[in-house]
Every structure is written in C-alpha cells, then in structure tokens.
C-alpha positions in Angstrom: -11.5 22.5 -6.9 -14.6 21.1 -8.6 -12.6 20.7 -11.9 -10.2 18.4 -10.1 -13.0 16.3 -8.5 -14.8 15.9 -11.9 -11.6 15.0 -13.6 -10.5 12.3 -11.1 -14.0 10.6 -11.0 -13.3 9.4 -14.6 -9.9 7.9 -13.8 -10.3 4.1 -14.5 -9.8 1.7 -11.6 -6.2 0.7 -12.3 -4.8 -2.3 -10.3 -2.2 -2.4 -7.7 1.3 -2.9 -9.0 2.3 -6.5 -8.1 0.9 -10.0 -7.6 1.6 -12.7 -5.1 4.5 -14.2 -7.0 6.5 -11.2 -6.7 6.1 -11.1 -3.0 7.6 -14.5 -2.4 10.5 -13.1 -0.4 8.8 -10.2 1.2 9.7 -10.0 4.9 7.8 -6.9 6.2 5.5 -7.8 9.1 3.4 -5.0 10.6 3.4 -4.1 14.3 0.9 -5.9 16.6 -0.9 -3.1 18.1 -2.8 -0.9 15.7 -3.0 2.8 16.9 -4.4 4.2 13.7 -6.0 2.9 10.5 -8.1 4.8 7.8 -9.5 3.6 4.5 -11.5 6.8 4.2 -14.8 4.7 3.8 -16.7 7.2 6.1 -15.6 10.2 4.2 -17.5 12.1 1.3 -15.9 13.0 -1.9 -15.1 16.7 -2.1 -14.5 17.0 1.7 -11.4 16.8 4.0 -11.1 13.5 5.8 -12.5 13.4 9.3 -9.7 11.6 10.9 -6.9 14.0 9.8 -5.5 17.3 10.7 -4.7 19.9 8.0 -1.8 22.2 8.8 -1.2 24.0 5.4 -2.3 23.7 1.9 -5.4 21.9 0.9 -6.5 18.2 0.8 -9.7 16.7 -0.5 -11.3 13.3 -0.7 -12.1 11.6 -4.0 -12.2 8.1 -5.7 -9.1 7.4 -7.5 -8.1 4.2 -9.1 -11.0 2.4 -7.4 -9.9 3.6 -4.0 -11.3 6.1 -1.6 -8.4 8.5 -1.5 -6.9 11.6 0.0 -5.6 14.2 -2.6 -3.0 16.6 -1.4 -3.4 19.9 -3.5 -2.8 23.6 -3.5 0.2 24.4 -1.5 3.9 24.7 -1.7 4.0 22.2 1.1 0.8 20.6 2.0 0.8 19.4 5.6 -1.5 16.6 7.0 -1.2 14.4 10.1 -3.5 11.7 11.5 -5.6 12.4 14.5 -4.3 10.0 17.2 -5.3 10.5 20.8 -1.9 10.0 22.3 0.5 12.9 21.1 3.6 10.7 21.4 2.2 7.5 19.9 5.3 5.6 18.7 7.0 3.0 20.9 10.7 1.8 20.2 9.4 -0.2 17.4 6.5 0.7 14.9 5.3 0.3 11.4 3.6 2.5 9.0 1.8 1.5 5.8 -0.1 3.4 3.2 -0.8 3.1 -0.6 0.5 5.8 -3.0 -0.9 6.4 -6.5 2.0 7.0 -8.9 0.9 9.8 -11.3 4.2 11.6 -12.2 3.8 14.2 -9.6 6.1 15.0 -6.6 5.9 12.2 -4.0 5.1 12.5 -0.2 7.6 13.5 2.4 7.1 11.8 5.7 8.5 13.7 8.6 9.4 11.9 11.8 9.6 14.0 15.0 11.6 13.1 18.1 11.5 15.4 21.2 8.5 17.4 19.9 5.2 16.1 21.4 3.4 16.7 18.1 3.9 16.9 14.4 3.4 20.6 13.8 6.7 22.3 13.6 10.1 21.4 12.2 13.0 21.0 14.6 16.6 19.6 14.5 15.2 16.6 16.2 13.5 15.2 12.9 13.9 12.9 9.9 12.7 13.6 6.3 11.8 10.4 4.4 11.2 11.4 0.8 9.6 9.4 -2.0 9.4 10.2 -5.6 8.5 8.1 -8.7 12.1 6.7 -8.9 13.8 6.8 -5.5 13.6 7.1 -1.7 15.9 9.2 0.5 16.3 10.0 4.1 17.7 13.1 5.6 18.5 13.2 9.3 20.8 16.0 10.4 24.0 15.4 8.4 22.9 11.9 7.4 21.8 11.7 3.7 21.0 8.2 2.4 19.2 7.5 -0.9 18.3 4.6 -3.2 16.7 4.1 -6.5 13.7 2.0 -7.0 14.3 -1.2 -9.0 13.8 -1.0 -12.7 10.6 -3.1 -12.6 8.7 -0.2 -10.8 10.4 2.7 -12.7 9.1 4.5 -15.7 5.9 5.9 -17.0 4.4 2.5 -17.4 4.2 2.3 -13.7 2.2 5.5 -13.5 -1.6 5.4 -12.7 -0.9 2.4 -10.6 -1.1 2.0 -6.8 2.0 1.0 -5.0 2.2 -0.1 -1.4 4.6 1.7 1.0 5.7 0.1 4.3 8.1 1.6 6.9 9.5 -0.4 9.8 11.3 1.1 12.6 13.0 -0.8 15.5 15.7 0.3 17.9 17.0 3.1 15.8 17.0 1.3 12.5 14.5 2.0 9.7 13.6 -0.1 6.7 11.5 1.3 3.7 9.7 -0.9 1.3 7.9 -0.1 -2.0 5.7 -3.0 -3.1 7.7 -6.1 -2.7 11.0 -4.5 -2.6 13.2 -3.4 0.4 14.4 0.0 -1.0 16.4 1.5 1.8 17.8 0.5 5.1 18.9 3.2 7.6 21.1 1.5 10.3 21.2 4.4 12.7 18.4 7.0 12.3 19.7 9.1 15.1 16.4 9.9 16.8 13.6 8.0 18.6 10.5 9.2 16.6 7.4 10.0 18.6 5.0 11.2 15.8 4.9 11.9 12.1 3.3 14.0 9.4 3.0 13.9 5.7 3.9 16.9 3.5 4.4 17.5 -0.2 4.0 19.7 -3.2 0.7 19.1 -5.0 -1.6 20.9 -7.2 -5.0 20.4 -8.8 -3.6 18.7 -11.9 -1.0 16.5 -10.2 -2.0 15.9 -6.6 -0.4 13.5 -4.2 -2.7 10.7 -3.9 -2.7 8.4 -0.7 -5.0 5.9 0.9 -5.1 2.8 3.2 -3.1 4.1 6.1 -2.2 1.9 9.0 0.1 2.8 12.1 1.1 0.2 14.5 3.2 -0.2 17.5 5.6 -3.1 18.0 7.9 -5.1 15.6 6.8 -7.9 13.5 7.2 -11.3 15.1 10.5 -13.1 14.5 9.8 -16.8 14.9 12.3 -18.0 12.3 14.3 -21.0 13.4 12.6 -21.1 16.8 10.5 -23.8 18.4 6.9 -22.7 18.6 5.7 -22.9 22.2 2.9 -20.4 22.2 -0.7 -21.2 22.1 -1.5 -18.9 19.1 -0.2 -16.3 16.8 -2.4 -13.1 16.4 -1.7 -11.3 13.1 -2.9 -8.1 11.7 -0.8 -8.2 8.6 -3.1 -10.4 6.6 -5.0 -7.7 4.8 -8.3 -8.1 2.5 -10.1 -6.1 0.1 -12.9 -4.2 2.0 -15.8 -6.4 2.9 -14.2 -9.3 0.8 -12.1 -12.4 1.3 -9.6 -11.3 -1.4 -6.1 -11.3 0.2 -3.9 -8.3 -0.6 -0.4 -9.1 -1.9 1.4 -7.2 1.0 0.0 -9.8 3.3 2.7 -12.1 2.1 5.1 -10.8 4.7 3.0 -12.3 7.5 2.1 -15.4 5.5 5.8 -16.1 4.8 6.4 -15.8 8.5 3.7 -18.3 9.3 4.7 -20.7 6.6 8.3 -20.6 8.1 7.0 -21.3 11.5 5.2 -24.4 10.2 8.3 -25.4 8.3 10.4 -25.1 11.4 7.9 -26.9 13.6 6.6 -29.8 11.4 4.3 -31.3 14.2 2.5 -28.1 14.7 -1.1 -27.8 13.4 -3.2 -24.7 13.4 -6.8 -23.7 13.4 -7.1 -20.6 11.2 -9.5 -18.2 13.0 -11.0 -15.3 11.1 -12.3 -12.3 13.0 -14.1 -9.1 11.8 -15.2 -5.8 13.4 -19.0 -5.2 14.0 -19.6 -3.4 10.6 -22.4 -5.3 8.9 -24.8 -7.9 10.4 -23.9 -10.8 12.6 -24.6 -13.3 10.0 -22.7 -11.4 7.3 -19.6 -11.1 9.6 -19.7 -14.8 10.4 -19.8 -15.7 6.8 -17.1 -13.1 5.8 -14.8 -14.3 8.5 -15.2 -18.0 7.5 -14.5 -17.0 3.9 -11.3 -15.0 5.0 -10.1 -17.9 7.1 -10.6 -20.3 4.2 -8.7 -18.0 1.8 -5.7 -17.9 4.2 -5.7 -21.7 4.3 -5.9 -21.9 0.5 -3.1 -19.5 0.1 -0.8 -21.2 2.7 -1.6 -24.5 0.9 -0.5 -23.0 -2.4 2.8 -21.9 -0.7 3.4 -25.5 0.3 1.8 -26.1 3.7 0.2 -29.4 3.9 -3.6 -28.9 4.0 -4.2 -31.5 6.7 -2.2 -29.1 9.2 -4.8 -26.4 8.9 -8.5 -26.2 9.7 -10.6 -23.0 9.6 -13.2 -21.3 11.7 -15.0 -17.8 11.4 -16.1 -16.0 14.5 -17.3 -12.8 13.0 -17.4 -10.0 15.6 -18.1 -12.3 18.5 -14.7 -12.3 20.0 -13.6 -8.6 20.0 -10.3 -7.5 21.5 -10.7 -3.8 20.8 -13.4 -1.1 21.1 -15.5 -1.2 18.0 -16.5 2.4 18.6 -13.0 3.6 17.5 -11.1 3.3 14.3 -8.1 1.6 16.1 -10.4 -0.7 17.9 -12.2 -1.9 14.9 -8.7 -2.3 13.1 -7.5 -4.5 16.0 -10.6 -6.6 15.9 -10.0 -7.3 12.1 -7.4 -10.1 12.5 -6.4 -13.7 11.7 -5.4 -15.9 14.5 -3.4 -19.1 14.2 -4.5 -21.4 17.2 -2.3 -24.3 18.0 -4.1 -27.6 18.0 
C-alpha cells in the first residue's frame, strides 16, 4: 500500500474537465436538503475515511489531482457506503454528486437499494448504475439501458482529469450526467431507492478515485415560466472551491435556473446573500461570504442579468440553518440565498 501512496503523491494537479461555457445548457439542480457531504478535508492520507463504511476490499485516502480523494483498491469488488444516520435516507426525489478521476481503470458501480433498509446485501430490489471511461449503463431486473459518453470526453486525452458525476431521481425517473452532458435518462426505474453504496474493481496501480460527495433530498426547483411570488430562493447548488470564492462549473445548473427566473420576472430584483459554516474565524467567514456573493453576482452579470437588479451581502456563519457540529449541518449552512427586494 505504501508504494501506491508514494506514487500518487507525485501525480500533478490536473484540472477539472470543462469550463463555464460548456455548461451553458446544464439543467441539473441538486436537492434542497443535504443529508451527506464529504470532501475528505478531515481525513489523513493513508487512512480509511472516517465518514464511510468499508464492506469489502480496501480503500485509502490520498491526494490525487489536487484533491483529497478516496481510492478504492485491492478487491474483486470493493464495497463502500456513506455513514448516514437514517438507514433509509432517500425520499421520492433525491440527487447524488461526486467527482471521479478518469485514469483508465474500471469505473464505479453505484447500487441503489429499495426494500432493504441498508446498503449491505444484493437483492432483487436493486439497480446497478455502472460507469466506465466511455459509457454509462443501468441494470434493473430485466431492464438494461446504456449510452456512450459524447466524443468530447472520450479517449485517453481525457484521462488524468476530474469529471463531475450527477444523478437525479424523481418519481421513478433517473437522469445521469457526466460533466455538462446528460448521458442517460431512465424513464421507469422500477424501484423506489432508499439507500446506495459504491462498488468496483480496483487495484494499487489503477484504483477507482473519487471525491466531493454530496447526497441531497428533494428535486431541483422548477421555476421556469412561472411568476416568482416567494420571498427568496435558497440554493445549495452554487459550489465553490474550498475556502475560496471560485465558482465551480457544475454550479451552472442552479445559476441557469436563477437567470431564467429573472428573465421570466423582469421586475424582480434580488439581494445575493452569501452564507458559510463556522469553520474559520468570524471575520474570515464574513469576508469569504461577501466574496462569494460578489462572485455570484459577477457570474450572473456575465450571463446577461442587469447588474442593477442584484445587490450582495455576506453574512458569514451568523445565520445558520443547520447544526455546525455535523457534516450535513455544515453543508446546509454553506449556501447562497436570493432574497427578493
């Protein structure tokens, strides 16, 4: 195992696959209540992450491509699952997101479980979502659907690059995204998932490398074509680099939604409010939240929103909506709100 750790420490910090322009038509919006989020910032290299369960094989933390990462190794089928308090934590709508480092190895298998109250044993009431470097497939009973990745993310030139995976489930329909591309739609999944785990075939030379997990209940807001009558929009889908005000490209699904709301409601003005968890000092959090609010306004302005319709304010950690003593509480506190003026 040490040889693997030493080898991967010298992998250069390759960038994520796409930029904002390629996400112009991205429509994935995460659920509104986060039940699990893990960027592995509290875990040590060479150890198994503290917020996960290992059911088979081996897993180890390491820095890969500039990211704190979970490497799945040593096992015909490695088996890991997030430690979430409620054993049946999905609702009739949920989303899952994570980043996957293409390295030419086998990809992850995400198993969704229906009647089972945990993600430990296979049953007939389950779905297998399989990813590799060129395609996605879903197996559910006799159902088999697959779809290739688009040419722009296929081939060895797209190895050693992080790719963002997003999964949205609502009322028996599942959508799978890789980067800005909607790869596969399953109109009738056949089960109502309650939990999931991740499995795969990895080894020390070509591990399955994953990071930046988020699981949320609820479906993305659908405000398109509707008159906006609420007092504010609370979003958890505008993501930033850790402790920075740099917006991640996958935030474009939420930003596109907000832009469309403003287009459909030309008289509406918003104050963009930035909020953080309680990591860091009060002063640092206030500054960071203001910088993030300003970055959101700047991005929406680039997308065509009149700057006079947006003001900004950073609140730091002064208006928590979750428990800062838990991962999911911290994740729910990190948010951007659009308050109607």
